[in-house]
N, C-alpha and C positions, 0 to 999 in steps of 0.2 A: 254445522260448516265452521273451518277454523278461517280466519280472513289474516292474511299476510301481512308480519311486521314491515313498516316501512324499511327502508335498506339503501345503501347509496347507490347510484346508477352506473351502468356500466355499458360502453357502447356495444350494441347488437349488431356484430358484424362478422361471426362466425359461424361455424357448423357446430349443431349443439347435439353429440352423440349419446344414446343410451343402448348398451350391451347387453346388461347383465341382470336386466328384470326377472328374470324367470326365476332365479335363485331366490332374490329377495320376495317374491310374491309368495313363493313356496314357503318362506318363513313365518307370513302371515297368517297361513293355515286358510285363507279364504278358501283356495283351489290349489289345484296341482297340476302339472301336466302341460306347462303352458309353452308353447311353443313362441319364443320370441324373436323379430324380426328385426333387424338394425335401422334404425329411421332420425330422421334430422330435421330440425327447422333451420330453413334457410333466410339469407339477408332480405329482411324488408318483406317475409313472408310471415303474414300475419296468423294463419292460422294452419295446422298440418297434423293428419291423425293417421294411425293405425289399429289397423283390427289383429288383435293378439288370440288368435285360437288355441283355446284349450281342450281339453279330452271330455268335457261336460256343458260346455258355452261358449261365450264370446266375451271377451273381455277390449273395451276399445278404449284408448287414451286421445285425447285432443289437447295440442297445445297451442297456447294462445298469447301472444305479446298484452302485456300489461297498457291499460289506457296513457296512464302516467308516465312510468319509468319502465324501462327496457326488460322486463324479466318474463319468464315464463310462468303460467298459472299451469299448473296440472291437476287436471279432475278426470276421475274416473268412476265407471258404474259396471258392477258386475251382475251379469245373468248367468245363473246356473240350471241347468237342465232345462226342461222346455215349457215348465208348469210353474217353477217355483223361483222367486226372486230372490236375489240379495243386493240390494243397494248400496252402494259404498260409495259416498260423495264426498272428497276434501278438496281444498285446494293447498298444493304448496307450493312457496314461493321461493324462487331462488335465481341468482345472475346465471347468465348463459354458462359464465365460465365455472358452474359448479359441476361437481360429479354428483352423482346418484348413492353419495354419504350421507346427504340429508335424507333422502328417501329410507337409506338402511335407518338411519337414526328414530324416524318416525316409525315405522313398520316393522322392526325387527329388534329382539333383545341381544343378536349377535353384532358383533363388530369385525368378523372373519372372513365375510364375504370376499371373492374374488372379484373384485369391482376394476373394471376397465376406465383410465383416466383419459381425460382427454386433452389435458392442459400443455401447452405448447411451452418450455422456456420462456424464450425470448415474448410471446404473444400474452401471456398469460401470469405471468409470474408477479407478486406481488411487490411493490416497492418496499425495502426493509427498513428498518427505524434505526438504522445506524448512521455513522460520518458519512459524509459525502465520499463517493467512491472515490479514488485516486486514479490517475492513467493505466496503470498499471491493473486494477482491478477491473477495470472495464474492458480493457484487450483483452483477458483473461476470461471474462463472462461472454467474449464472441466467439472465443478458441473453443469454447466449450460446446458450441454449436456445426464444428465441422465434422464430416461427415468421417468414420474409422477409415483408416490408412489401410494398405494391401488388397482393397478389393480386385485388382487388378490379379492377384494372385487368390485370391479366396472368395471370389463372387459370389457364393451364396453360404449360407449358415444349415447346418442340419435341421430337420425340422424340430425335433425335439431336445434342441442344444440346450447346456447349462452356461447361461452366461458367468466369466469369471469376472470378478471385481477385485484388484489388487491396490491398496490401497498405501501409500508411500507419503515419506516425512522427507529427510535429507540423510539418509546414509548409504551413497552410491556404492560402495562395497558391497552392501549387504544386498543392493537391486540387483547388480549384476550376478549375484549368487541365484536369486531366486530366479529371473529371468533365463539363466541357464538350464535351471530345472525345468522350467514350464517348457522350454523348449524341444525337451525329451520326451514329454507326457504324450503318452499314445491319445491321438483323437485329437490333440489342441486345436487342428486346423478347421476343427467342425464348429469351433464355436466362436464367439467375440471376448476380446480380452479389454475392459474397461481399468484404466490407471486412473487414480484418483488421486490428486497430489495436493499438499498441504501448504497451499502457496506456490510459488515458482522460484525454482532450481536447476540454474542451466544444466549442470551435470546431469542431473537426474533426467532431464526433460531430452538429452541426448543417447542416453540410456534406451529411452523408451522407443526414442525415433529409429532406434537400430533395430528395431524387432521384424522381422519376417517370417516369423512362422505362423501368424493368423492373422486375423483381423483385428486390430487395436485402436481403441479409440482414448483418447487421453482428454481428462476433466481435471479443472483446477479450481479448487476453492477460491473464490474470488473477495470472501469476506473473509480471509485468514488473518489469525495477529499479523503472520511475517511479514504481509506487505504492506500492515500499516503502520510507519514509525512513528509516527508523532499523532495518531490520532485513534480514539476505539476502533475495532478492536485492540488494537497495538497498544502503544505505553503512552497515554497525552500527558502532557507536561504536570497537569495538576492531580495529575494520580497517585495515592498513597502508596505507600511501600512498606514492604514487610509488617511490624505491629503499628505502625504510626497511628496516632489516634485521631479520625477524620476533624473532628472540630476543634482540638488543640493545635494541628497542624495545617487547617483551614485545606485539606485536601478532599479530595474526590473518590469515593471507591466505600465498599460493604465488606468488611472481614468477616472470614469462614467461620467457622466454629470453634478454630483454635486462635483466635486472634491474627489471622494472615491475611495481608492484601493478596490482590489476585496476581499472578506472572502468567502474562502472556503466553509464554514459551511454554507452560504446562495447560492452559485451559484450552488450547489449540489443539490437546488429543481429542477431547471431546466436542467440541465445536466442528471437528473435520470428520470424524464418524458421524454424526448426527445430520449436518449438510452432504454427507455422499450418500448416506443411506437414503433420507427423503429425494435428494436429485437422482438417484438412479432410479428407483422404484415409482418416482411421480414424475421426475422434468425431463428426462431424456426420450427424445422419439425413439431410438433404438431400442428403450425398455420398457416404456410405460404401457406398453400393449403386451408384454411377457406373462405368462401365465404359470411359468416352470418355476425349478428353483434356479436361485442365483448364488454361486461360491462367493465367499468373502474370504480373501488371505491377505497376509501385511507380508511389507519387504523383509520381515526377518523369518517367513513361512519355507522352508526347503520343500518342494513337491514333487515327489515319487513318481514315475514312467507311470504307473498303473493308477495314480489318483481320479483322474475322470474316466476312466473305464468303471472303477469302482464307485464313486458317486454317482455314476448312473444306475448301476444295480442298489443301491444302497435308496436312492429315492424314487424306482421302481418297485422295492420291496415293504417300504416303509408304511404304506396304508393299509397292507395286509398284515405283516410282522410285527407292526408296531402303531397301529391307527393314533395312538395317543401321544405319540413323538413328534414334537415341534418340530425337530430339522435334523440333518444329516451332517456328521463329523468326518474328518477325515484322520482324526487323532484325538487319543483320549483327552479328558479335560485335566489329567496330571500331565502337566507340559513335560516332565520329566521321562514319561514312560513310554514306549514303545508297543505300547499293547501285550495281551496276555498270550498270544498264540492260541487260542480255542479253536474246536469248530464251531463258533458258535457267533453268532451277530451279539453286540453287547448293545445295550440302553441304559443308560446314563446322563447325569447334568449337563446341559449343554456347557459344553468348549468353546475357547476362544482361536482355536486352531483350524484353520481351514473349516467355516461352518457354513451350511447351505440350508435357505428355506425358500419358502413360495409368498405370493403375496398375501395369501390368508393369514398368515404370521405376520408378516409387514403391517397389517390392517390393525392388527393385536398391537403389534408393539406401538405404532403411530398412533393408536387411540392412547396411552400412556404417555404422550410427550410430557402433560405436566410434571408427573411423577418423576420422569427423567431429566428434566428441566431444573428440576428445584432440590434435586438430591446431593447434597454438598459432599460431591468428589470428583474429581477431575478426570477420573478411569471412566470411559464408558462402560467395560465389562463390568466393572464393580458396581457400578450404577445399577446395568441390567439384574445382577445377581441378588441385590441386596434390595430393590425395591420395584421393579418392571416385572420380572418373572415372578415374585411371590403374588404381587397383583392377578395373577390369573387364576388363582384358587386352587392350584393342584400341581404337582411335580413338573415341571420342562424337563421332558427327558430328551434325549436326540441319539439318533440310530449310528452304529459306527462296525466298522469290521474288528477284528480281533488283533490286526497289524496295521500301524499306522501309517498311513500312504503320505503323510504333510508329517515335518518336524520343525520344533521354534528351536534356531540357533544363535537368536540375539544375545549379546551379554553389555548392550550398550541399554541403560535406562533413561527413560523420557523421551525415548527417540529426538536425541538434540543434536545428531548428525555427528559425523567424524571425518567428512571429507576422506583422503586417502591414508589416515591412519588405521594401524592394523590391530589397535588393542582390542577393539570390539568382536574381533576373529582371532581365533587362535593359529599363531605364526602367521597371520593375513590370509589365511586360507579356513575353508569349512572341510573339514572331514567328517560326511557325512557316508557311510558304508550304503551303498545300494545294491543288495544281494539279488539272485536271479527272481527271487520271488516275489518283489517288489517291483518286477519290468512288466508283468502280466495281470489282470484281472485275478483276484485273490478271494472273492467272498463267493459263496456257494448259496444258492438262493434256496437251496435244502435244510440251511441251518436254524436251529431254532434261536430264540431270545433270552440272553441272560440278562436281568436287570439289577442293576447296582442301584439299592434303595440306603438314603441317610446317609449321601456322603460327606465328606468334609468339606469346606469351602465357605465362602460369602454366603450368608442367608439374611432372610430379613429378621431387622430389628438391628444391624450392623448400621452403625451411624454414619460411615464415612471417613474417607481419609483427610476430608477438606479441599480447600484449594478451587472449592466452585462456590463462593458464598455472594460474590459482586451481583447485584441485582442486574445489570446491564450485560452479564453475559447467560443469566437465567433469560432476560427478555429474548436476547438475541436466539437463542436457542428455541423460545418458542416460536420468533419469527421465521425460523428454518421449515420449522413443525407446518407451516402456514402458507410458506410462499407459495406454492402451487395450489392450494387449497383457497376458496372463500366460505370459510364455514363460520356457524356462528360460536361453537364451542370446540375445544380441543379434547378435553379429557373429562369424563364424567365428576 
């Protein structure tokens, strides 16, 4: 018998759902073929149970409320065959808001199961360990709970739709270009577009509010440094600057490996991406049960009309053509390339332009939160290439077509925002040629796969470009990883 640790109490006033036990139990190799039924414990219900019928016997779960604290004790015994017994009895304790991730940790050496989370953003999110929210931060957090717009025009999503997440900063000229390109994507009306803002900028907001070609939901990072002018995660009056010595200058901060103190404008890049990932996968009611792929694009990614149809083909082919591929990409990892033009699919290192993966991969990434949050580089993508992907223990391949369906056109560094200045775009416009072949799906399911091995680029051992040395940023990053979960640990 395992006895529960004493954990803080939480009010027991919501449903508790487990929908994914069959895959977890299969991983334990105790038995297989279990048919799992959804069940729950209701408010003030002391006991509820469910019989899970397997191919060779019966598995019974019994949930009970703890006598002192409102926790759920999980006990189960297994009877296999009619004459032989395998008794397995343990007690796992978890707050009602927890997911089955604890169960996975106990009974599986895999962290990549498709777990259906039940956490609602407003009801379950933990209070983050940051300065008191200002009025704008609170209002943005409330706006994140609004339903998608254009439901009158697009009342239903396609059954197997691929959600699209567009993450933006403050480059309205760029955003106008990508929105215009998305409006011409074949099948765009079948899916949900989520636009994630790094803070709040009215011009960016207006552009998104003008979208009429699909369901669209806006979310705003409520802890963006851009909306905290005089407190962390923005700049506090006592913060060290540049290469100041904290002791001599009596200022606050931890320098990076190169001796430089934090710059909120720079650290916001990594904070926003990580907050967005955790929120999209685990914190929104529109997506927290989404089991398929989610496509991530940025405000300087031009999307071709065939992108969505090609992505549907790639994600369908991936399990058979490239079972070891982690993702699907709309563009080569070399952002300057438009593809090889071969009659072949390509498997290569995962790129950062138009990338899509599913919840299984997100679980693997989330399990490496500590590695992500403590690597001294302000770039989320370099952090992934240099520390997270290498920790998976093998090549992290992504499947794509031989011709790009998305291209990177940005010229501004660090997403600093340009307003209406044309310097970021050649002659004030984006000159990207869309040919006939780019207007319809152009991937042949009969093609083989060409694998690029040992490609150049950031690898394990790269020490990072810095900008991420302040312990406050690292702790906030870990808080983002924890905000929809009540877990004992983040990473092994």
